[in-house]
C-alpha positions as CSV (number, residue, x, y, z in Angstrom):
1,M,-67.1,-35.8,-50.4
2,K,-64.9,-35.3,-53.5
3,I,-62.9,-32.5,-51.9
4,K,-61.9,-34.4,-48.8
5,A,-60.9,-37.4,-50.9
6,S,-58.6,-35.4,-53.0
7,P,-54.8,-36.2,-52.6
8,Q,-54.3,-32.4,-53.0
9,F,-56.5,-31.6,-49.9
10,N,-55.1,-31.7,-46.4
11,D,-55.9,-29.8,-43.2
12,G,-58.8,-27.9,-44.8
13,K,-56.7,-26.6,-47.7
14,F,-55.5,-27.6,-51.2
15,H,-51.8,-27.9,-51.8
16,N,-49.4,-27.8,-54.7
17,I,-47.3,-30.8,-55.7
18,N,-44.2,-28.9,-54.5
19,K,-44.2,-27.1,-51.2
20,I,-44.0,-23.4,-52.1
21,Q,-43.9,-20.2,-50.1
22,I,-45.1,-16.8,-51.2
23,N,-43.2,-14.5,-48.8
24,I,-45.1,-11.2,-49.6
25,M,-44.6,-9.9,-46.1
26,D,-40.9,-10.6,-46.1
27,N,-40.5,-8.5,-49.2
28,L,-43.1,-5.9,-48.4
29,F,-40.6,-3.0,-48.2
30,G,-39.0,-3.9,-51.6
31,M,-42.3,-4.5,-53.3
32,T,-43.8,-1.2,-52.0
33,R,-40.7,0.7,-53.1
34,A,-40.9,-0.9,-56.5
35,Y,-44.6,-0.1,-56.9
36,L,-44.1,3.5,-55.9
37,C,-40.7,4.4,-57.3
38,G,-40.3,2.1,-60.3
39,D,-40.0,3.7,-63.7
40,E,-41.7,0.8,-65.6
41,Q,-44.3,1.7,-68.2
42,R,-47.0,-0.5,-66.6
43,F,-49.8,1.0,-68.7
44,P,-50.0,1.6,-72.5
45,K,-49.9,5.3,-73.5
46,S,-53.2,4.8,-75.3
47,A,-55.7,1.9,-75.5
48,P,-54.2,-1.0,-77.5
49,P,-56.0,-2.0,-80.7
50,V,-58.6,-4.7,-80.7
51,Q,-60.2,-6.5,-83.6
52,T,-63.9,-7.2,-83.6
53,L,-64.2,-11.0,-83.5
54,N,-65.3,-12.5,-86.8
55,L,-67.1,-15.6,-85.6
56,A,-67.7,-16.9,-89.1
57,A,-63.9,-16.9,-89.7
58,L,-63.3,-18.7,-86.4
59,E,-66.0,-21.3,-87.1
60,S,-64.6,-22.0,-90.6
61,S,-61.0,-22.5,-89.3
62,G,-61.0,-26.2,-89.8
63,D,-60.3,-28.6,-87.0
64,L,-58.6,-26.0,-84.8
65,G,-58.7,-22.3,-84.5
66,V,-58.4,-19.8,-81.6
67,T,-58.9,-16.2,-80.9
68,W,-57.4,-14.5,-77.8
69,L,-60.0,-12.1,-76.3
70,G,-57.6,-10.6,-73.7
71,H,-55.9,-11.8,-70.5
72,S,-56.7,-15.5,-70.1
73,T,-59.9,-15.5,-72.0
74,A,-59.7,-17.3,-75.3
75,L,-62.3,-18.8,-77.6
76,I,-61.2,-22.2,-79.1
77,H,-62.8,-23.8,-82.1
78,I,-61.8,-27.5,-81.9
79,E,-63.4,-30.1,-84.2
80,G,-66.5,-28.1,-84.7
81,K,-67.0,-27.2,-81.0
82,L,-66.6,-23.9,-79.2
83,I,-64.7,-23.8,-75.9
84,L,-64.2,-20.6,-73.8
85,T,-61.4,-20.3,-71.3
86,D,-61.6,-18.2,-68.1
87,P,-64.2,-15.8,-69.3
88,V,-63.5,-12.4,-67.8
89,F,-65.4,-9.5,-69.5
90,A,-65.3,-7.1,-66.5
91,N,-63.7,-3.7,-66.9
92,R,-62.0,-4.2,-63.6
93,V,-60.8,-7.4,-61.8
94,S,-61.6,-6.8,-58.2
95,P,-64.3,-7.6,-55.6
96,L,-65.2,-3.9,-55.8
97,P,-66.4,-2.8,-59.3
98,L,-65.0,0.7,-59.0
99,L,-61.6,-0.3,-57.7
100,G,-58.8,-2.6,-58.8
101,P,-56.9,-3.1,-62.0
102,K,-58.6,-1.6,-65.0
103,R,-58.7,-3.1,-68.5
104,F,-56.3,-1.5,-70.9
105,H,-58.6,-1.7,-73.9
106,D,-61.6,0.5,-74.6
107,S,-63.7,-2.5,-75.6
108,M,-63.5,-6.3,-76.0
109,P,-63.6,-8.1,-79.3
110,I,-67.0,-9.4,-78.5
111,T,-69.5,-9.1,-75.7
112,T,-71.0,-12.0,-73.7
113,E,-74.3,-11.2,-75.2
114,D,-73.0,-11.7,-78.7
115,L,-71.2,-14.9,-78.1
116,P,-72.9,-18.0,-79.7
117,K,-73.8,-21.1,-77.9
118,L,-70.8,-22.6,-76.1
119,D,-70.2,-26.3,-75.9
120,A,-68.0,-25.7,-72.8
121,V,-66.5,-23.1,-70.5
122,I,-63.3,-24.1,-68.6
123,I,-62.2,-22.3,-65.5
124,S,-58.7,-22.6,-64.1
125,H,-59.2,-21.1,-60.6
126,D,-61.3,-18.6,-58.6
127,H,-59.1,-15.4,-58.6
128,Y,-61.0,-12.3,-59.9
129,D,-59.0,-12.0,-63.1
130,H,-60.1,-15.6,-64.0
131,L,-63.5,-16.0,-62.6
132,D,-66.0,-13.1,-63.4
133,R,-69.4,-13.6,-61.8
134,D,-71.2,-11.4,-64.2
135,A,-69.7,-13.1,-67.2
136,I,-70.6,-16.6,-65.8
137,C,-74.2,-15.6,-65.2
138,S,-74.5,-14.0,-68.6
139,L,-73.2,-17.1,-70.3
140,A,-75.1,-19.6,-68.3
141,S,-78.1,-20.0,-70.6
142,R,-75.8,-20.5,-73.7
143,T,-73.2,-22.8,-72.1
144,E,-73.7,-26.5,-72.1
145,V,-71.1,-27.5,-69.5
146,F,-68.8,-25.6,-67.1
147,Y,-65.7,-27.5,-66.3
148,V,-64.1,-26.3,-63.0
149,P,-61.5,-27.5,-60.5
150,L,-62.8,-28.9,-57.2
151,G,-64.5,-26.4,-55.0
152,V,-65.0,-23.8,-57.7
153,D,-68.4,-25.4,-58.4
154,K,-69.6,-23.9,-55.1
155,H,-69.1,-20.4,-56.5
156,L,-71.1,-21.3,-59.6
157,R,-74.0,-22.9,-57.7
158,G,-74.2,-19.9,-55.4
159,W,-74.6,-17.7,-58.5
160,G,-77.5,-19.8,-59.8
161,I,-75.8,-22.1,-62.2
162,P,-77.6,-25.5,-62.2
163,Q,-75.6,-28.4,-60.8
164,N,-76.3,-30.4,-64.0
165,K,-74.3,-27.9,-66.0
166,I,-71.2,-28.1,-63.8
167,V,-68.5,-30.7,-63.8
168,A,-65.9,-30.3,-61.0
169,L,-62.7,-32.3,-61.4
170,D,-59.5,-33.1,-59.4
171,W,-56.1,-33.2,-61.1
172,W,-55.8,-36.0,-63.5
173,N,-59.5,-36.7,-63.5
174,N,-61.3,-36.3,-66.8
175,S,-64.8,-36.0,-68.2
176,E,-66.1,-36.8,-71.7
177,H,-68.3,-34.3,-73.4
178,R,-71.2,-35.6,-75.4
179,S,-69.3,-34.4,-78.5
180,G,-66.5,-36.8,-77.8
181,L,-64.1,-34.1,-76.6
182,R,-62.4,-35.1,-73.3
183,F,-61.5,-32.5,-70.7
184,V,-58.8,-33.3,-68.2
185,A,-58.0,-31.2,-65.2
186,T,-54.2,-31.2,-65.0
187,P,-51.9,-29.7,-62.3
188,A,-50.8,-26.2,-61.9
189,Q,-48.6,-24.5,-59.3
190,H,-50.6,-21.6,-57.9
191,F,-53.1,-20.7,-55.2
192,S,-56.7,-19.7,-54.8
193,G,-59.1,-17.5,-52.9
194,R,-61.5,-14.5,-53.4
195,G,-61.3,-13.0,-50.0
196,L,-59.3,-12.7,-46.8
197,T,-60.3,-16.0,-45.2
198,D,-60.7,-18.5,-48.0
199,R,-57.1,-19.0,-49.2
200,N,-56.6,-22.3,-51.0
201,E,-60.1,-23.7,-50.1
202,T,-60.7,-24.3,-53.9
203,L,-58.4,-26.1,-56.3
204,W,-56.5,-24.5,-59.2
205,A,-55.8,-26.3,-62.4
206,S,-54.5,-26.3,-66.0
207,W,-56.7,-28.0,-68.6
208,T,-56.0,-30.5,-71.4
209,I,-58.6,-30.8,-74.2
210,L,-58.4,-34.0,-76.2
211,G,-60.2,-34.3,-79.5
212,R,-60.2,-37.1,-82.0
213,N,-57.4,-35.5,-84.0
214,K,-56.4,-32.3,-82.1
215,R,-55.1,-31.5,-78.6
216,V,-55.0,-28.2,-76.7
217,F,-53.4,-27.2,-73.4
218,F,-54.5,-24.2,-71.3
219,S,-52.2,-23.4,-68.4
220,G,-54.4,-21.2,-66.2
221,D,-52.0,-19.5,-63.8
222,S,-48.8,-21.4,-62.8
223,G,-45.3,-21.2,-61.7
224,Y,-42.8,-23.3,-63.7
225,A,-42.3,-26.8,-62.3
226,G,-42.0,-30.4,-63.4
227,H,-45.8,-30.9,-64.0
228,F,-45.5,-29.5,-67.5
229,K,-43.2,-32.3,-68.6
230,T,-45.5,-34.8,-66.8
231,I,-48.5,-33.5,-68.7
232,G,-46.5,-33.5,-72.0
233,D,-45.4,-37.0,-71.5
234,T,-48.9,-38.1,-70.7
235,Y,-51.0,-36.2,-73.2
236,G,-48.6,-34.5,-75.7
237,P,-47.8,-33.5,-78.3
238,F,-50.2,-30.6,-78.3
239,D,-51.3,-28.8,-81.5
240,L,-51.9,-25.6,-79.5
241,T,-50.8,-24.4,-76.1
242,L,-52.2,-21.3,-74.4
243,I,-49.7,-20.5,-71.6
244,E,-49.6,-17.6,-69.2
245,C,-46.9,-15.0,-69.9
246,G,-47.4,-12.0,-67.7
247,A,-47.9,-10.7,-64.1
248,Y,-44.6,-12.3,-63.1
249,S,-42.1,-10.8,-60.5
250,Q,-39.0,-11.7,-58.6
251,Y,-41.3,-11.3,-55.5
252,W,-43.5,-14.2,-56.5
253,P,-41.6,-16.5,-58.9
254,V,-43.2,-19.7,-57.8
255,V,-46.8,-18.8,-58.8
256,H,-46.2,-17.0,-62.2
257,M,-43.7,-17.9,-64.9
258,M,-41.0,-15.6,-66.3
259,P,-41.4,-15.4,-70.2
260,E,-38.4,-17.7,-70.7
261,E,-40.1,-20.3,-68.5
262,T,-43.3,-20.0,-70.6
263,I,-41.2,-21.1,-73.6
264,Q,-39.7,-23.9,-71.6
265,A,-43.1,-25.1,-70.4
266,H,-44.3,-25.2,-74.1
267,Q,-41.3,-27.3,-74.9
268,D,-41.9,-29.6,-71.9
269,L,-45.5,-30.0,-73.1
270,R,-44.3,-31.0,-76.6
271,G,-46.4,-28.1,-78.0
272,Q,-46.4,-27.2,-81.7
273,L,-47.9,-23.7,-81.6
274,L,-47.8,-21.4,-78.6
275,V,-50.2,-18.5,-78.1
276,P,-49.2,-16.6,-74.9
277,V,-52.1,-15.4,-72.6
278,H,-52.4,-13.5,-69.3
279,W,-50.6,-10.4,-70.6
280,G,-51.4,-7.0,-72.1
281,T,-54.7,-6.5,-70.5
282,F,-54.4,-5.6,-66.8
283,N,-51.7,-4.0,-64.7
284,L,-51.0,-6.9,-62.3
285,A,-47.2,-6.7,-61.7
286,I,-44.1,-4.6,-61.7
287,H,-42.9,-4.8,-65.3
288,N,-43.4,-2.9,-68.5
289,W,-46.7,-3.9,-70.0
290,F,-45.0,-5.0,-73.2
291,D,-42.1,-6.9,-71.6
292,P,-43.8,-10.3,-71.6
293,M,-43.9,-10.4,-75.4
294,Q,-40.5,-8.8,-75.9
295,R,-38.9,-11.5,-73.8
296,A,-41.1,-14.4,-74.9
297,T,-40.6,-13.8,-78.6
298,K,-36.9,-13.4,-78.1
299,A,-36.7,-16.7,-76.2
300,A,-38.9,-18.4,-78.7
301,S,-36.6,-17.3,-81.6
302,V,-33.5,-18.7,-79.7
303,Q,-35.3,-22.0,-78.9
304,G,-37.0,-22.4,-82.3
305,V,-40.5,-22.3,-80.8
306,H,-43.4,-21.4,-83.1
307,I,-45.1,-18.5,-81.3
308,L,-47.9,-16.2,-82.4
309,T,-48.9,-13.0,-80.7
310,P,-52.3,-12.0,-82.1
311,L,-54.3,-8.9,-81.4
312,P,-57.3,-9.5,-79.1
313,G,-60.0,-10.7,-81.5
314,E,-57.7,-11.8,-84.3
315,V,-58.5,-15.3,-85.5
316,I,-55.7,-17.9,-85.7
317,S,-56.4,-20.9,-88.0
318,I,-54.1,-23.8,-87.2
319,P,-51.9,-25.0,-88.8
320,H,-52.3,-22.3,-91.5
321,A,-51.9,-19.2,-89.3
322,A,-49.9,-16.3,-90.7
323,A,-47.3,-14.5,-88.7
324,C,-48.6,-11.8,-86.4
325,Q,-47.4,-8.2,-86.2
326,K,-45.5,-7.0,-83.1
327,W,-48.4,-4.7,-82.5
328,W,-47.3,-3.9,-78.9
329,L,-44.4,-2.0,-80.4
330,S,-46.6,0.3,-82.5
331,K,-46.0,4.0,-82.1
332,G,-48.2,5.7,-79.6
333,I,-49.2,2.6,-77.6
């Protein structure tokens, strides 16, 4: 069985390259006090703006274009093919549809029903803010291949996705799409699980997409560690990196990066353009909702990193993308 043969799998669980500890219980008092008594603006004052996705503009973006749809969901146009990352279209990210973190926006740039045929969907791990059952089922008939880390395929099969549409990979394994694009499951430093008893029973991953002329990296969720440099040395330079930049905290620094670490990860990857993801969509941490971009753009400026911070739905054509507005600073948001 592929799972039991994985170097990452031991004693019935998947493990990170580095041994990490998430000491939530040790910090429970401090975390609770921060949640209840903190003065951070964790929610926008009003719904942030969203652009309706112009599919024609994305599909005419040359060899590489991207539109961020919110959180870690992005639609990539690479060498004529459409790839969707971590499709989450739910209004709340929770096992209970009426509870859990609620989306900041009144709507998404596009619905699952309006998306065109997808050449591939890539999934980083099985947390609810990255794996949305309803979205997966809605996209199934229009998605050629779902690329997932080991074990996540079990979720998809349980939801009725045919096995011949699913490719499950371990870290450093790859699969060639019929178009010639190559998908590589690369390491991340995180964890997995959708319930109280399935912690780390499925693998988590970042993804490298290799085209004939273009290369894209998608981080999924990850703390900062040496794997970024290893990936950059192996597959870089990257024309585009989509790297998490949000939901960080001093209470869990090993599984989510601080914004300055996002910039460092991009440099380790030898990335050219950085579009941060995993921010500005759900309240998942104890920081101002706009802090990720404030800190990331400041660090990028200091380090000379090319960063773009588009509105959800805004089309970025690479390498000809224009500078984005700091929309999160707009009055009234």
